[in-house]
C-alpha positions as CSV (number, residue, x, y, z in Angstrom):
1,M,-89.6,-183.1,-93.9
2,R,-88.8,-185.8,-91.3
3,K,-91.4,-188.4,-90.5
4,S,-92.1,-188.9,-86.9
5,C,-92.5,-192.3,-85.4
6,D,-96.0,-193.6,-84.8
7,P,-96.0,-194.5,-81.1
8,T,-99.0,-196.8,-81.7
9,K,-97.1,-199.1,-84.1
10,T,-95.0,-201.9,-82.8
11,F,-91.9,-203.3,-84.3
12,D,-91.2,-207.0,-84.0
13,A,-87.5,-207.6,-83.9
14,G,-88.0,-211.3,-83.2
15,N,-85.7,-213.0,-85.6
16,M,-83.4,-210.0,-86.1
17,I,-81.7,-210.2,-82.8
18,P,-79.9,-213.4,-81.6
19,N,-80.7,-214.8,-78.2
20,D,-78.8,-213.5,-75.1
21,K,-76.3,-216.4,-75.0
22,D,-75.4,-215.9,-78.7
23,I,-75.0,-212.1,-78.2
24,A,-72.7,-212.8,-75.2
25,D,-70.6,-215.2,-77.2
26,L,-70.3,-212.7,-80.1
27,S,-69.5,-209.9,-77.7
28,K,-66.7,-212.1,-76.3
29,I,-65.2,-212.5,-79.8
30,F,-65.3,-208.8,-80.5
31,Q,-63.7,-208.0,-77.2
32,A,-60.9,-210.5,-77.8
33,A,-60.3,-209.2,-81.3
34,S,-60.4,-205.6,-80.3
35,D,-56.9,-205.5,-78.8
36,P,-54.1,-204.5,-81.2
37,T,-51.7,-207.2,-79.9
38,R,-54.4,-209.9,-80.3
39,L,-55.2,-208.6,-83.8
40,K,-51.5,-208.9,-84.8
41,I,-51.5,-212.5,-83.5
42,L,-54.6,-213.3,-85.6
43,F,-52.7,-211.9,-88.6
44,L,-49.7,-214.1,-87.9
45,L,-51.9,-217.1,-87.5
46,K,-53.9,-216.4,-90.6
47,E,-51.4,-218.2,-92.8
48,K,-50.4,-221.2,-90.7
49,E,-50.2,-222.8,-87.3
50,L,-47.4,-221.4,-85.2
51,C,-45.6,-222.4,-82.0
52,V,-45.7,-219.9,-79.1
53,C,-42.0,-219.3,-79.5
54,E,-42.5,-218.3,-83.2
55,I,-45.3,-215.9,-82.2
56,V,-43.1,-214.4,-79.4
57,S,-40.3,-214.0,-81.9
58,G,-42.5,-212.5,-84.6
59,M,-44.2,-210.1,-82.1
60,E,-41.0,-209.1,-80.3
61,K,-42.8,-209.2,-77.0
62,K,-42.2,-211.3,-73.8
63,Q,-43.6,-214.8,-73.7
64,A,-45.8,-214.1,-70.7
65,I,-47.6,-211.2,-72.6
66,I,-48.1,-213.4,-75.7
67,S,-49.4,-216.3,-73.6
68,H,-51.9,-214.0,-71.9
69,H,-53.2,-212.8,-75.2
70,L,-53.3,-216.3,-76.7
71,S,-55.3,-217.4,-73.7
72,I,-57.9,-214.7,-74.3
73,L,-58.1,-215.5,-78.0
74,Q,-58.5,-219.2,-77.2
75,N,-61.2,-218.6,-74.5
76,S,-63.2,-216.5,-77.0
77,G,-63.2,-219.3,-79.5
78,L,-60.9,-217.6,-82.0
79,L,-57.9,-220.0,-81.6
80,K,-57.3,-223.7,-81.1
81,S,-54.1,-225.1,-79.6
82,R,-52.4,-228.4,-79.6
83,K,-49.5,-229.8,-77.6
84,D,-46.5,-231.5,-79.2
85,G,-44.1,-232.5,-76.5
86,K,-43.3,-229.3,-74.5
87,W,-44.4,-227.0,-77.3
88,T,-47.9,-225.6,-77.8
89,Y,-49.0,-224.7,-81.3
90,Y,-51.9,-222.3,-82.1
91,K,-54.1,-221.9,-85.2
92,T,-57.2,-219.9,-85.9
93,D,-60.5,-221.6,-85.2
94,N,-62.9,-219.2,-86.6
95,P,-63.2,-219.1,-90.4
96,L,-65.4,-216.0,-90.3
97,I,-62.7,-213.9,-88.6
98,L,-60.2,-215.1,-91.2
99,K,-62.6,-214.1,-94.0
100,N,-63.1,-210.7,-92.5
101,I,-59.3,-210.2,-92.1
102,E,-58.7,-211.2,-95.7
103,K,-61.6,-208.9,-96.9
104,W,-60.1,-206.0,-95.0
105,Q,-56.6,-206.6,-96.4
106,K,-58.0,-206.7,-100.0
107,Q,-59.8,-203.4,-99.5
108,K,-56.6,-201.8,-98.2
109,R,-54.6,-202.7,-101.4
């Protein structure tokens, strides 16, 4: 037999739900990571920092497409970049996303 909810009881979700700004930031991360191309980029950058030209070569896509996806990942806080002369290098900037990727990979083995 199913219990029915008592409409006179209240439920305080107070500390269970982050504030609106934190929810928006987290949503931005999930949106950025939800694209297959961006997920592949995160897998590439899991091991080491790479130059845009290395990512383009590894992904076999045009530089403009990769740059677009890198920009989205960087704006969401998942990547960091640094310039070295005319080259831009990217690395992951979110240890939590890396832990989740590694956890997923271990479960697939």
